[in-house]
gemmi code that builds the backbone of each chain (N, CA, C; Angstrom):
import gemmi

chains = {
    "A": [
        ("MET", (104.012, -30.540, 61.110), (105.012, -31.498, 60.084), (106.118, -31.914, 60.372)),
        ("PHE", (106.318, -33.199, 60.529), (107.428, -33.972, 60.712), (108.443, -34.491, 59.766)),
        ("VAL", (109.444, -34.443, 59.347), (110.441, -34.825, 58.366), (111.529, -35.750, 58.852)),
        ("ALA", (111.449, -36.853, 58.467), (112.652, -37.853, 59.224), (113.405, -38.397, 58.017)),
        ("ASP", (114.909, -38.393, 58.045), (115.533, -39.433, 57.372), (115.432, -40.750, 57.616)),
        ("ILE", (114.797, -41.555, 56.529), (114.799, -43.312, 56.855), (115.353, -43.759, 55.501)),
        ("PRO", (116.629, -43.663, 55.520), (117.232, -43.936, 54.088), (117.251, -45.533, 54.127)),
        ("GLY", (116.902, -46.205, 52.924), (116.983, -47.760, 53.026), (115.819, -48.276, 53.408)),
        ("ALA", (114.877, -47.799, 53.930), (113.526, -48.271, 54.422), (112.357, -48.688, 53.267)),
        ("ARG", (111.587, -49.441, 53.379), (110.554, -49.826, 52.497), (109.219, -48.937, 53.373)),
        ("ALA", (108.309, -48.475, 52.309), (106.953, -48.060, 52.798), (106.447, -49.102, 53.690)),
        ("ASP", (106.229, -50.166, 53.243), (105.367, -50.818, 54.017), (106.171, -51.798, 55.308)),
        ("GLY", (107.407, -51.113, 55.497), (108.204, -51.458, 56.726), (108.295, -50.667, 57.730)),
        ("ILE", (107.222, -49.392, 57.629), (107.562, -48.046, 58.429), (106.154, -48.298, 59.054)),
        ("ASP", (105.944, -48.049, 60.291), (104.806, -48.084, 61.221), (104.697, -46.393, 61.955)),
        ("VAL", (103.744, -45.750, 61.779), (103.513, -44.386, 62.211), (102.287, -44.771, 63.092)),
        ("THR", (102.416, -44.179, 64.407), (101.267, -44.386, 65.464), (101.202, -43.190, 66.215)),
        ("PHE", (99.750, -42.763, 66.345), (99.573, -41.793, 67.252), (98.591, -42.251, 68.804)),
        ("ASP", (99.382, -42.206, 69.793), (98.411, -42.675, 70.567), (98.509, -42.030, 71.922)),
        ("ASP", (97.583, -41.351, 72.633), (97.422, -40.688, 73.755), (98.319, -39.476, 73.539)),
        ("GLY", (98.306, -38.695, 72.439), (99.084, -37.698, 72.339), (100.484, -37.779, 72.225)),
        ("VAL", (100.822, -39.375, 71.674), (102.301, -39.299, 71.531), (102.507, -39.764, 70.235)),
        ("LEU", (103.006, -39.491, 68.910), (103.518, -39.928, 67.791), (104.737, -41.014, 67.775)),
        ("SER", (104.484, -42.077, 67.376), (105.633, -42.948, 67.278), (106.018, -43.253, 65.861)),
        ("VAL", (107.191, -43.401, 65.623), (107.957, -43.885, 64.349), (108.814, -45.153, 64.598)),
        ("VAL", (108.414, -46.010, 63.629), (109.210, -47.559, 63.845), (109.465, -47.727, 62.424)),
        ("ALA", (110.742, -47.761, 62.361), (110.998, -48.262, 60.826), (111.979, -49.515, 60.816)),
        ("ALA", (111.751, -50.424, 60.045), (112.938, -51.913, 59.658), (113.573, -51.365, 58.590)),
        ("VAL", (114.869, -51.643, 59.006), (115.669, -51.115, 57.552), (116.625, -52.688, 57.317)),
        ("PRO", (116.315, -53.290, 55.944), (117.111, -54.439, 55.580), (118.421, -54.139, 55.757)),
        ("ALA", (119.131, -55.494, 55.884), (120.664, -55.463, 56.199), (121.291, -54.446, 54.999)),
        ("ARG", (122.403, -53.890, 55.231), (122.781, -53.446, 53.812), (124.434, -53.799, 53.589)),
        ("GLU", (124.959, -55.221, 53.846), (126.062, -55.402, 53.766), (126.449, -55.448, 52.445)),
        ("LEU", (127.669, -54.765, 51.907), (128.076, -54.639, 50.698), (129.035, -55.859, 50.196)),
        ("PRO", (128.841, -56.228, 49.143), (129.925, -57.306, 48.588), (131.163, -57.180, 48.756)),
        ("GLY", (132.166, -58.028, 49.310), (133.118, -57.927, 49.627), (133.737, -57.405, 50.998)),
        ("ARG", (135.118, -57.168, 51.313), (135.628, -56.813, 52.456), (135.418, -55.270, 52.633)),
        ("ALA", (134.731, -54.833, 53.835), (134.673, -53.464, 54.146), (135.885, -52.438, 54.313)),
        ("VAL", (135.921, -51.645, 53.747), (136.952, -50.653, 53.688), (136.555, -49.619, 54.183)),
        ("ARG", (135.518, -49.142, 54.263), (134.798, -48.018, 55.207), (133.629, -48.121, 55.497)),
        ("GLN", (132.991, -47.866, 56.774), (131.919, -48.161, 57.622), (131.591, -46.857, 58.464)),
        ("GLU", (130.767, -46.026, 57.828), (130.263, -44.804, 58.522), (128.837, -44.764, 58.938)),
        ("TYR", (127.782, -45.493, 58.222), (126.577, -45.536, 58.694), (125.947, -46.349, 59.385)),
        ("GLY", (125.057, -46.210, 60.582), (124.624, -47.484, 61.271), (123.675, -48.476, 60.824)),
        ("ILE", (123.882, -49.633, 61.064), (122.708, -50.604, 60.568), (121.839, -51.121, 61.694)),
        ("GLY", (120.740, -50.874, 61.508), (119.530, -51.145, 62.355), (118.290, -50.490, 62.166)),
        ("ASN", (117.278, -50.385, 62.808), (116.028, -49.910, 62.774), (115.923, -48.843, 63.410)),
        ("TYR", (115.024, -47.952, 62.790), (114.846, -46.516, 63.506), (113.217, -46.644, 64.365)),
        ("ARG", (113.546, -45.778, 65.325), (112.393, -45.835, 66.663), (112.606, -44.450, 67.113)),
        ("ARG", (111.609, -43.532, 67.270), (111.461, -42.488, 67.449), (110.103, -42.379, 68.127)),
        ("SER", (109.891, -41.120, 69.021), (108.807, -40.858, 69.756), (109.003, -39.611, 70.482)),
        ("PHE", (107.588, -38.748, 69.749), (107.388, -37.437, 69.949), (105.953, -36.967, 71.139)),
        ("ARG", (106.202, -36.448, 71.953), (104.839, -36.216, 72.804), (104.338, -34.751, 72.394)),
        ("LEU", (102.982, -35.076, 71.546), (102.247, -33.850, 71.032), (101.645, -33.157, 71.910)),
        ("GLY", (100.823, -34.184, 72.884), (100.044, -33.334, 73.807), (98.875, -33.463, 72.906)),
        ("ASP", (97.651, -32.961, 73.775), (96.185, -32.329, 72.911), (96.506, -31.956, 71.989)),
        ("GLY", (95.078, -31.548, 71.144), (94.839, -30.553, 70.112), (95.356, -31.059, 68.751)),
        ("PHE", (95.519, -32.471, 68.495), (96.005, -32.803, 67.485), (94.702, -33.785, 66.911)),
        ("ASP", (94.393, -34.073, 65.579), (93.802, -34.842, 65.259), (94.174, -36.352, 64.683)),
        ("GLY", (94.384, -37.067, 65.633), (94.987, -38.470, 64.940), (94.469, -39.309, 64.061)),
        ("SER", (93.182, -38.864, 63.940), (92.313, -39.724, 62.800), (92.879, -39.123, 61.455)),
        ("ALA", (93.267, -37.958, 61.265), (93.508, -37.524, 59.907), (95.181, -37.183, 59.835)),
        ("ILE", (96.090, -37.921, 60.410), (97.276, -38.077, 59.965), (97.764, -38.672, 58.872)),
        ("SER", (98.562, -38.231, 58.097), (98.890, -38.571, 56.896), (100.470, -38.941, 57.019)),
        ("ALA", (101.240, -39.598, 56.403), (102.204, -40.344, 56.212), (102.978, -40.402, 54.831)),
        ("ASP", (103.911, -39.767, 54.199), (104.512, -40.357, 52.887), (105.920, -40.401, 53.007)),
        ("TYR", (106.263, -41.554, 52.266), (107.748, -42.046, 51.936), (107.948, -41.854, 51.118)),
        ("ARG", (109.101, -41.059, 50.734), (109.629, -40.793, 49.192), (111.146, -40.352, 49.286)),
        ("ARG", (111.997, -41.270, 48.536), (113.483, -41.044, 48.568), (114.122, -40.920, 49.688)),
        ("GLY", (113.823, -42.140, 50.454), (114.301, -42.460, 51.600), (114.168, -41.147, 52.881)),
        ("MET", (113.032, -40.497, 52.674), (112.682, -39.263, 53.631), (111.081, -39.665, 53.934)),
        ("LEU", (110.951, -39.425, 55.347), (109.333, -39.807, 55.642), (108.765, -38.375, 55.933)),
        ("THR", (107.622, -38.030, 55.489), (107.079, -36.812, 55.772), (105.673, -37.138, 56.317)),
        ("ILE", (105.519, -36.745, 57.721), (104.299, -36.923, 58.494), (103.620, -35.396, 58.760)),
        ("ARG", (102.331, -35.628, 58.457), (101.393, -34.448, 58.705), (100.518, -34.403, 59.947)),
        ("VAL", (100.562, -33.673, 60.671), (99.413, -33.831, 61.950), (98.804, -32.813, 61.726)),
        ("PRO", (97.628, -32.924, 61.568), (96.829, -31.336, 61.801), (96.205, -31.127, 63.141)),
        ("ARG", (96.038, -30.078, 63.324), (95.604, -29.733, 64.632), (94.175, -29.812, 64.679)),
        ("LEU", (93.427, -29.694, 65.973), (91.994, -30.006, 66.005), (91.607, -28.379, 65.730)),
        ("ALA", (90.570, -28.477, 65.088), (89.592, -27.159, 65.228), (89.657, -26.639, 66.608)),
        ("ALA", (90.089, -25.383, 66.717), (89.915, -24.652, 68.133), (88.617, -24.784, 69.041)),
        ("VAL", (88.856, -25.320, 70.132), (87.364, -25.219, 70.646), (87.231, -24.713, 71.848)),
        ("TRP", (88.461, -24.194, 72.677), (88.408, -23.317, 73.598), (89.444, -22.233, 73.332)),
        ("PRO", (89.414, -21.649, 74.011), (88.187, -20.619, 74.616), (86.999, -20.354, 73.604)),
        ("ARG", (85.707, -20.403, 74.254), (84.698, -20.067, 72.876), (84.180, -18.992, 73.957)),
        ("LYS", (83.736, -18.019, 72.977), (82.698, -17.072, 73.502), (81.332, -17.518, 73.328)),
        ("VAL", (80.620, -17.241, 74.662), (79.351, -17.305, 74.697), (78.828, -16.201, 74.600)),
        ("GLU", (77.461, -16.568, 73.887), (76.488, -15.253, 73.539), (75.543, -15.083, 74.791)),
        ("VAL", (75.285, -13.991, 75.332), (74.489, -14.077, 76.493), (73.197, -13.186, 75.991)),
        ("ARG", (71.953, -13.967, 76.120), (70.902, -13.450, 75.861), (69.854, -12.694, 76.587)),
        ("ALA", (69.369, -11.745, 75.825), (68.472, -11.018, 76.996), (67.292, -11.603, 77.133)),
        ("GLY", (66.613, -11.637, 78.227), (65.459, -12.329, 78.533), (64.471, -11.523, 78.495)),
    ],
    "B": [
        ("MET", (127.129, 1.135, 92.327), (127.861, -0.056, 92.712), (128.627, -0.304, 91.257)),
        ("SER", (130.099, -0.374, 91.756), (130.764, -0.690, 89.961), (131.221, -2.356, 90.069)),
        ("LEU", (131.515, -2.602, 88.779), (131.980, -4.061, 88.844), (133.570, -3.614, 88.622)),
        ("ILE", (134.438, -4.529, 89.050), (135.510, -4.576, 89.157), (136.296, -5.533, 87.994)),
        ("PRO", (136.640, -5.123, 86.911), (136.965, -6.467, 86.081), (138.241, -7.293, 86.768)),
        ("PHE", (138.205, -8.573, 86.005), (139.142, -9.474, 86.545), (140.379, -9.125, 85.504)),
        ("ARG", (141.522, -8.931, 86.423), (142.908, -8.809, 85.956), (143.796, -9.789, 85.900)),
        ("THR", (144.212, -10.072, 84.492), (145.091, -11.127, 84.517), (146.512, -10.629, 84.874)),
        ("LYS", (147.068, -9.353, 85.008), (148.184, -8.895, 85.790), (149.470, -9.460, 84.736)),
        ("ARG", (149.187, -9.695, 83.728), (150.185, -10.355, 82.589), (151.210, -9.541, 82.699)),
        ("SER", (151.189, -8.175, 82.505), (152.628, -7.312, 82.800), (153.039, -7.144, 84.179)),
        ("SER", (152.475, -7.857, 85.219), (152.829, -7.759, 86.365), (154.329, -8.745, 86.695)),
        ("GLY", (154.495, -9.447, 85.696), (155.758, -10.373, 85.999), (155.382, -11.756, 86.698)),
        ("MET", (154.218, -12.187, 86.675), (153.797, -13.105, 87.835), (154.801, -14.535, 87.160)),
        ("GLU", (154.935, -15.387, 88.173), (155.446, -16.424, 87.606), (154.546, -17.891, 87.232)),
        ("PRO", (155.111, -18.641, 86.268), (154.394, -19.824, 85.887), (153.604, -20.440, 86.666)),
        ("GLY", (152.241, -20.749, 86.628), (151.270, -21.597, 87.514), (150.556, -20.493, 88.333)),
        ("SER", (150.544, -19.040, 88.017), (150.084, -17.846, 88.555), (148.685, -17.978, 87.950)),
        ("LEU", (147.855, -16.955, 88.309), (146.220, -16.787, 87.929), (146.784, -16.266, 86.332)),
        ("ALA", (147.508, -15.783, 85.713), (147.667, -15.381, 84.329), (147.934, -16.579, 83.832)),
        ("THR", (148.702, -17.501, 84.160), (148.968, -18.861, 83.264), (147.518, -19.653, 83.328)),
        ("LEU", (147.151, -19.720, 84.186), (145.899, -20.296, 84.188), (144.775, -19.823, 83.230)),
        ("ALA", (144.547, -18.438, 83.317), (143.840, -17.844, 82.423), (143.977, -17.837, 81.108)),
        ("ASP", (145.197, -17.773, 80.554), (145.628, -18.107, 79.489), (145.650, -19.690, 78.984)),
        ("PHE", (145.590, -20.402, 79.904), (145.347, -22.375, 79.608), (144.050, -22.399, 79.237)),
        ("ARG", (143.009, -21.524, 80.070), (141.710, -21.521, 80.145), (141.016, -21.117, 78.793)),
        ("ASN", (141.704, -19.933, 78.174), (141.275, -19.316, 76.961), (141.865, -20.434, 75.836)),
        ("GLU", (142.885, -21.023, 76.117), (143.343, -21.875, 74.820), (142.440, -22.938, 74.645)),
        ("MET", (142.125, -23.345, 75.967), (141.173, -24.598, 76.049), (139.921, -24.431, 75.059)),
        ("ASN", (139.467, -23.188, 75.564), (137.877, -22.417, 75.302), (137.936, -22.651, 73.742)),
        ("ARG", (139.063, -21.975, 73.323), (139.126, -21.647, 71.815), (139.385, -23.115, 71.260)),
        ("LEU", (140.111, -24.161, 71.599), (139.906, -25.393, 70.924), (139.043, -26.251, 71.091)),
        ("PHE", (137.824, -26.038, 72.289), (136.803, -26.595, 72.301), (135.782, -25.981, 71.293)),
        ("GLU", (135.816, -24.887, 71.090), (134.665, -24.094, 70.194), (135.046, -24.431, 69.020)),
        ("GLY", (136.551, -24.772, 68.351), (136.856, -25.097, 67.157), (136.444, -26.351, 66.998)),
        ("PHE", (136.490, -27.215, 67.716), (136.355, -28.811, 67.643), (134.592, -29.347, 67.470)),
        ("PHE", (134.166, -28.548, 68.451), (132.478, -28.886, 68.406), (131.800, -28.017, 67.777)),
        ("SER", (132.255, -27.095, 66.940), (131.473, -26.263, 66.272), (131.560, -26.647, 64.542)),
        ("ARG", (131.983, -27.780, 64.397), (131.836, -28.645, 63.037), (131.736, -30.120, 63.327)),
        ("PRO", (131.028, -30.864, 62.360), (131.035, -32.219, 62.796), (132.358, -32.924, 62.959)),
        ("LEU", (132.337, -34.252, 63.548), (133.848, -34.701, 63.888), (134.134, -35.214, 62.518)),
        ("ALA", (133.451, -35.491, 61.363), (133.885, -36.243, 60.123), (134.237, -34.867, 59.510)),
        ("ALA", (134.102, -33.420, 60.016), (135.073, -32.315, 59.189), (136.277, -32.172, 59.902)),
        ("ALA", (136.718, -33.038, 60.838), (137.911, -32.581, 61.831), (138.959, -32.565, 60.481)),
        ("PRO", (139.917, -31.785, 60.821), (141.196, -31.855, 59.852), (141.742, -33.326, 59.276)),
        ("TRP", (141.782, -34.175, 60.286), (142.334, -35.198, 59.792), (141.381, -35.861, 58.687)),
        ("PHE", (140.119, -35.531, 58.843), (139.288, -36.203, 57.609), (138.948, -35.490, 56.419)),
        ("GLU", (138.204, -34.434, 56.431), (137.911, -33.720, 55.215), (137.305, -32.346, 55.758)),
        ("THR", (137.445, -31.505, 55.024), (137.162, -30.112, 55.701), (135.861, -29.811, 54.510)),
        ("ILE", (134.702, -29.018, 55.265), (133.561, -28.638, 54.745), (133.505, -26.949, 54.678)),
        ("GLU", (132.494, -26.580, 53.777), (132.300, -25.281, 54.025), (131.329, -24.885, 54.884)),
        ("PRO", (131.048, -23.681, 55.334), (129.881, -23.386, 56.140), (128.640, -23.755, 55.422)),
        ("GLY", (127.738, -24.403, 55.906), (126.449, -24.483, 55.141), (126.346, -25.865, 54.445)),
        ("GLN", (127.829, -26.710, 54.371), (127.619, -27.865, 53.826), (127.616, -28.983, 54.748)),
        ("TRP", (127.270, -30.046, 54.233), (127.159, -31.552, 55.053), (128.027, -32.628, 54.461)),
        ("LEU", (128.135, -33.592, 55.137), (128.758, -34.601, 54.630), (128.100, -36.034, 54.655)),
        ("PRO", (127.370, -36.404, 53.635), (126.808, -37.913, 53.842), (127.568, -39.070, 54.297)),
        ("ALA", (127.099, -39.832, 55.057), (127.759, -41.170, 55.346), (128.073, -42.103, 54.374)),
        ("VAL", (129.333, -42.545, 54.449), (129.576, -43.482, 52.990), (130.027, -45.087, 53.810)),
        ("ASP", (129.907, -46.053, 53.256), (130.347, -47.253, 53.476), (130.858, -47.456, 51.948)),
        ("MET", (132.125, -48.117, 52.146), (132.626, -48.788, 51.076), (133.091, -50.359, 51.283)),
        ("ALA", (133.004, -51.074, 50.056), (133.666, -52.359, 50.404), (134.356, -52.934, 48.951)),
        ("GLU", (135.292, -53.985, 49.062), (136.015, -54.175, 47.697), (136.283, -55.739, 47.851)),
        ("ASN", (136.134, -56.280, 46.630), (136.692, -57.807, 46.442), (137.465, -57.679, 45.445)),
        ("ASP", (137.828, -58.640, 44.829), (139.078, -58.691, 43.860), (139.082, -58.094, 42.640)),
        ("THR", (137.611, -57.785, 41.993), (137.581, -56.919, 40.748), (136.755, -55.519, 41.181)),
        ("ARG", (136.165, -55.458, 42.099), (134.982, -54.233, 42.206), (135.346, -53.706, 43.818)),
        ("ILE", (134.754, -52.250, 43.461), (134.659, -51.505, 44.513), (133.413, -51.083, 44.798)),
        ("HIS", (132.541, -51.645, 46.147), (131.206, -50.886, 46.141), (131.260, -49.779, 47.055)),
        ("VAL", (130.533, -48.574, 46.736), (129.977, -47.643, 47.612), (128.854, -47.313, 47.903)),
        ("ARG", (128.592, -47.031, 48.823), (127.098, -46.638, 49.540), (126.885, -45.214, 50.038)),
        ("ALA", (126.128, -44.253, 49.629), (126.049, -43.235, 50.515), (124.775, -42.933, 50.648)),
        ("GLU", (124.627, -42.361, 51.944), (123.188, -42.274, 52.718), (122.705, -40.512, 52.209)),
        ("LEU", (121.835, -40.667, 51.150), (121.277, -39.430, 50.415), (119.739, -39.211, 50.508)),
        ("PRO", (119.089, -39.168, 51.920), (117.834, -39.039, 52.048), (117.351, -38.146, 51.327)),
        ("GLY", (116.228, -37.957, 50.661), (115.317, -36.887, 50.404), (115.834, -36.014, 49.320)),
        ("ILE", (116.630, -36.540, 48.659), (117.635, -35.826, 47.414), (116.960, -36.295, 46.073)),
        ("ASP", (117.009, -35.594, 45.179), (116.455, -35.771, 43.908), (117.475, -36.145, 43.100)),
        ("PRO", (117.383, -37.407, 42.700), (118.685, -37.715, 41.837), (119.288, -36.917, 40.930)),
        ("LYS", (118.547, -36.128, 40.325), (119.081, -35.259, 39.412), (120.008, -34.307, 39.963)),
        ("ASP", (119.913, -34.320, 41.371), (120.546, -32.751, 42.136), (122.040, -33.832, 42.518)),
        ("VAL", (122.225, -34.957, 42.144), (123.324, -35.804, 42.678), (124.434, -35.737, 41.054)),
        ("ASP", (125.485, -35.498, 41.690), (127.011, -35.514, 40.786), (127.590, -36.679, 41.372)),
        ("VAL", (128.208, -37.683, 40.364), (129.042, -38.580, 40.588), (130.526, -38.690, 39.877)),
        ("SER", (131.434, -38.342, 40.215), (132.863, -38.218, 39.106), (133.490, -38.914, 39.680)),
        ("VAL", (134.451, -39.890, 38.849), (135.373, -40.813, 38.996), (136.577, -40.366, 38.377)),
        ("SER", (137.793, -40.402, 39.014), (139.140, -40.495, 38.358), (139.696, -41.768, 38.972)),
        ("GLU", (141.032, -41.866, 38.263), (141.722, -43.227, 38.759), (141.636, -43.424, 40.154)),
        ("ASP", (142.084, -42.695, 41.042), (142.096, -43.226, 42.487), (141.124, -42.350, 43.487)),
        ("ARG", (139.794, -41.671, 42.693), (138.954, -40.913, 43.784), (137.696, -40.969, 43.331)),
        ("LEU", (136.920, -40.865, 44.238), (135.306, -40.963, 43.988), (134.687, -40.087, 44.511)),
        ("VAL", (134.120, -39.154, 43.822), (133.573, -37.572, 44.220), (132.092, -37.717, 44.310)),
        ("ILE", (131.579, -37.710, 45.126), (129.813, -37.531, 45.212), (129.560, -36.247, 45.929)),
        ("SER", (128.706, -35.364, 44.783), (128.489, -33.802, 45.251), (126.864, -33.727, 44.974)),
        ("GLY", (126.368, -32.670, 45.548), (125.103, -32.305, 45.133), (124.284, -31.462, 46.148)),
        ("GLU", (123.075, -31.428, 46.045), (122.487, -30.482, 46.961), (121.315, -30.975, 47.546)),
        ("LYS", (120.827, -30.926, 48.726), (119.723, -31.641, 49.396), (118.797, -30.265, 49.636)),
        ("ARG", (117.752, -30.162, 48.875), (116.648, -28.738, 48.744), (115.569, -29.129, 49.715)),
        ("SER", (115.266, -28.099, 50.795), (114.149, -28.263, 51.737), (112.947, -28.027, 51.321)),
        ("GLU", (112.234, -28.933, 51.378), (110.865, -28.608, 50.541), (110.059, -27.638, 51.222)),
        ("LYS", (110.329, -27.428, 53.007), (109.377, -26.480, 53.636), (109.840, -25.582, 53.412)),
        ("GLU", (110.964, -25.091, 53.271), (111.711, -23.546, 53.044), (110.741, -23.038, 51.682)),
        ("SER", (110.498, -23.909, 50.951), (110.202, -23.248, 49.566), (108.409, -23.410, 49.986)),
        ("SER", (107.852, -23.889, 50.891), (106.238, -23.762, 51.278), (106.186, -22.503, 52.413)),
        ("GLY", (107.371, -21.707, 52.545), (107.341, -20.527, 53.491), (107.157, -20.730, 54.863)),
        ("GLU", (107.002, -22.184, 55.412), (106.857, -22.352, 56.969), (108.181, -22.679, 57.241)),
        ("GLY", (108.305, -22.401, 58.737), (109.408, -22.707, 59.375), (109.433, -23.610, 60.373)),
        ("TRP", (110.941, -24.116, 60.804), (111.008, -25.224, 61.432), (110.964, -24.777, 63.062)),
        ("SER", (110.308, -25.408, 63.816), (110.315, -25.271, 65.256), (111.493, -26.260, 66.009)),
        ("HIS", (111.693, -27.156, 65.139), (112.962, -28.420, 65.803), (113.862, -28.761, 64.498)),
        ("ARG", (115.038, -28.877, 64.322), (115.706, -29.412, 63.239), (116.945, -30.278, 63.619)),
        ("GLU", (117.223, -31.385, 62.905), (118.545, -32.369, 63.097), (118.802, -32.481, 61.657)),
        ("SER", (117.783, -32.632, 60.775), (118.277, -33.121, 59.154), (119.208, -32.161, 58.670)),
        ("HIS", (120.165, -32.523, 57.844), (121.031, -31.409, 56.948), (119.997, -31.331, 55.626)),
        ("CYS", (120.785, -30.163, 55.516), (120.201, -29.551, 54.063), (121.041, -28.623, 53.474)),
        ("GLY", (120.990, -28.526, 52.257), (122.289, -27.899, 51.722), (123.189, -28.882, 50.669)),
        ("SER", (124.260, -28.026, 50.429), (125.168, -28.666, 49.273), (125.840, -29.611, 50.021)),
        ("PHE", (126.260, -30.815, 49.536), (127.416, -31.422, 50.031), (128.212, -32.086, 49.106)),
        ("SER", (129.654, -32.675, 49.394), (130.661, -33.135, 48.504), (131.477, -33.668, 49.454)),
        ("ARG", (131.731, -34.997, 48.964), (132.684, -35.963, 49.518), (133.626, -36.350, 48.270)),
        ("ALA", (134.870, -36.409, 48.836), (135.889, -36.938, 47.988), (136.434, -38.126, 48.807)),
        ("ILE", (136.346, -39.345, 48.099), (136.325, -40.830, 48.878), (137.678, -41.411, 47.927)),
        ("PRO", (138.916, -41.395, 48.886), (140.070, -41.905, 48.365), (139.601, -43.455, 48.004)),
        ("LEU", (139.920, -43.768, 46.889), (139.977, -45.605, 46.464), (140.984, -45.991, 46.915)),
        ("PRO", (140.796, -47.524, 47.244), (141.884, -48.276, 47.842), (142.706, -48.849, 46.656)),
        ("GLU", (141.979, -48.927, 45.426), (142.877, -49.010, 44.480), (142.549, -48.459, 43.078)),
        ("PRO", (143.297, -48.189, 42.144), (143.045, -47.588, 40.917), (141.748, -48.146, 40.246)),
        ("VAL", (140.651, -47.412, 39.896), (139.684, -48.161, 39.008), (139.702, -47.842, 37.517)),
        ("ASP", (138.822, -48.396, 36.689), (138.743, -47.797, 35.288), (137.388, -46.738, 35.253)),
        ("PRO", (137.615, -45.569, 35.102), (136.642, -44.550, 35.231), (135.592, -44.890, 34.018)),
        ("ALA", (136.022, -45.685, 33.220), (134.822, -45.764, 31.955), (133.964, -47.104, 32.494)),
        ("ARG", (134.233, -47.395, 33.802), (133.412, -48.916, 33.962), (132.954, -48.484, 35.634)),
        ("VAL", (132.083, -47.541, 35.312), (131.194, -47.125, 37.128), (129.871, -47.015, 36.763)),
        ("THR", (129.190, -47.449, 37.774), (127.515, -47.554, 37.782), (127.128, -47.064, 38.607)),
        ("ALA", (126.273, -46.196, 38.941), (125.478, -45.727, 39.972), (124.119, -45.456, 40.014)),
        ("ARG", (123.324, -46.009, 41.082), (122.170, -46.160, 41.568), (121.378, -45.402, 42.610)),
        ("TYR", (120.433, -45.012, 42.479), (119.586, -44.038, 43.628), (118.407, -44.926, 44.031)),
        ("ASP", (118.136, -45.475, 44.857), (117.228, -45.922, 45.461), (116.934, -45.953, 47.086)),
        ("LYS", (115.544, -45.294, 47.367), (115.191, -44.907, 48.584), (116.238, -44.125, 49.438)),
        ("GLY", (116.786, -43.440, 49.076), (117.374, -42.221, 49.667), (119.002, -42.806, 49.750)),
        ("VAL", (119.290, -43.944, 49.040), (120.473, -44.606, 49.278), (121.131, -44.574, 47.819)),
        ("LEU", (122.316, -43.987, 47.949), (123.173, -43.825, 46.293), (124.176, -45.017, 46.320)),
        ("THR", (124.056, -46.168, 45.343), (124.958, -47.270, 45.193), (126.042, -47.028, 44.111)),
        ("VAL", (127.200, -47.032, 44.342), (128.271, -46.846, 43.279), (129.041, -47.908, 43.298)),
        ("GLU", (128.999, -48.627, 41.850), (130.129, -50.087, 41.444), (131.261, -49.573, 40.484)),
        ("LEU", (132.304, -49.814, 40.927), (133.519, -49.129, 40.159), (134.147, -50.614, 39.812)),
        ("THR", (134.766, -50.492, 38.874), (135.382, -51.789, 38.469), (136.788, -51.544, 38.537)),
        ("LYS", (137.578, -52.353, 39.251), (139.125, -52.255, 39.478), (139.907, -51.996, 38.262)),
        ("SER", (140.935, -51.391, 37.757), (141.886, -50.995, 36.475), (142.359, -52.390, 36.548)),
        ("PRO", (142.669, -53.207, 35.402), (143.345, -54.211, 35.085), (144.805, -53.839, 35.428)),
        ("ALA", (145.420, -52.492, 35.375), (146.693, -52.248, 35.692), (146.824, -52.696, 37.028)),
        ("SER", (145.999, -52.566, 37.856), (146.072, -52.461, 39.122), (146.550, -53.953, 39.976)),
        ("ALA", (146.142, -54.797, 38.789), (145.891, -56.321, 39.826), (147.603, -56.762, 39.730)),
        ("SER", (147.691, -57.414, 40.895), (149.224, -57.557, 41.190), (150.049, -57.897, 40.051)),
        ("ARG", (151.107, -57.879, 39.865), (151.639, -58.788, 38.803), (153.289, -58.877, 39.125)),
        ("LYS", (153.561, -59.948, 38.677), (155.209, -60.590, 39.279), (155.993, -59.633, 38.280)),
        ("VAL", (157.110, -59.324, 39.051), (158.227, -58.403, 38.705), (159.303, -59.093, 38.567)),
        ("PRO", (159.857, -59.432, 37.296), (161.384, -60.067, 37.194), (162.280, -59.451, 37.942)),
        ("VAL", (163.228, -60.050, 38.500), (164.396, -59.453, 39.112), (165.428, -59.598, 38.221)),
        ("GLN", (165.840, -58.576, 37.668), (166.864, -58.718, 36.856), (168.598, -58.623, 37.468)),
        ("THR", (169.144, -59.415, 36.960), (170.577, -59.534, 37.347), (171.606, -59.080, 36.092)),
        ("LYS", (172.942, -58.565, 36.437), (173.767, -58.083, 35.597), (174.334, -59.152, 34.906)),
        ("ALA", (174.391, -59.039, 33.529), (175.153, -60.122, 32.702), (176.461, -60.551, 32.958)),
    ],
}
model = gemmi.Model(1)
for chain_id, residues in chains.items():
    chain = gemmi.Chain(chain_id)
    for i, (resn, *xyz) in enumerate(residues, 1):
        res = gemmi.Residue()
        res.name, res.seqid = resn, gemmi.SeqId(i, " ")
        for name, pos in zip(("N", "CA", "C"), xyz):
            atom = gemmi.Atom()
            atom.name, atom.element = name, gemmi.Element(name[0])
            atom.pos, atom.b_iso = gemmi.Position(*pos), 0.0
            res.add_atom(atom)
        chain.add_residue(res)
    model.add_chain(chain)
structure = gemmi.Structure()
structure.add_model(model)
structure.setup_entities()
């Protein structure tokens, strides 16, 4: 599970992709100018971009993403374990 | 084999510039660096102080002739957990960000985002009317609009002369 703070974005402006074991998040955030002259500016303006290499063992077709209250939650399910597998030896 | 401890020979009356002085200097620098980097820059003494476990949301503020607008980044917070209070010259935004994952009993393998209680007392550039304040929370951003107090508007002061 990934939880990312993306305040001020819109759900339709967030792209989540999983390609070749890499989970990528790109989010567009509209300009946030306040009316009047700036007195204090602490947070950055711009879009968000972040990638994570997860490697094999994850089910890219079953990823879910939920954006709520400025926070993106991505759930990446693991593939059912395939290896190692015990092979039964049958007697002839 | 025994290890021989490093001795500063502080009591041996060494001159300034000796190893003892360098060791003291190194220790003092270590103490300063540890104190400085163990807390966020925004929590440095010349900004605001925070308690351990607290965090400080980023804040933007702008003003025009009649109003002051403040925006604070508060992602992932239930608006019911946010308190906004206003005095004539100060806006206080406080509350708590709860971790959904902790309640589910899972652990984090990597963590960058803040969690826990927060509080910011933001000095206002001009006095405001505490009765005329609106606060709105949308997509993780809190926007507070304050109306400047009419008394704060500049006024001409007549210069009196002796009769």
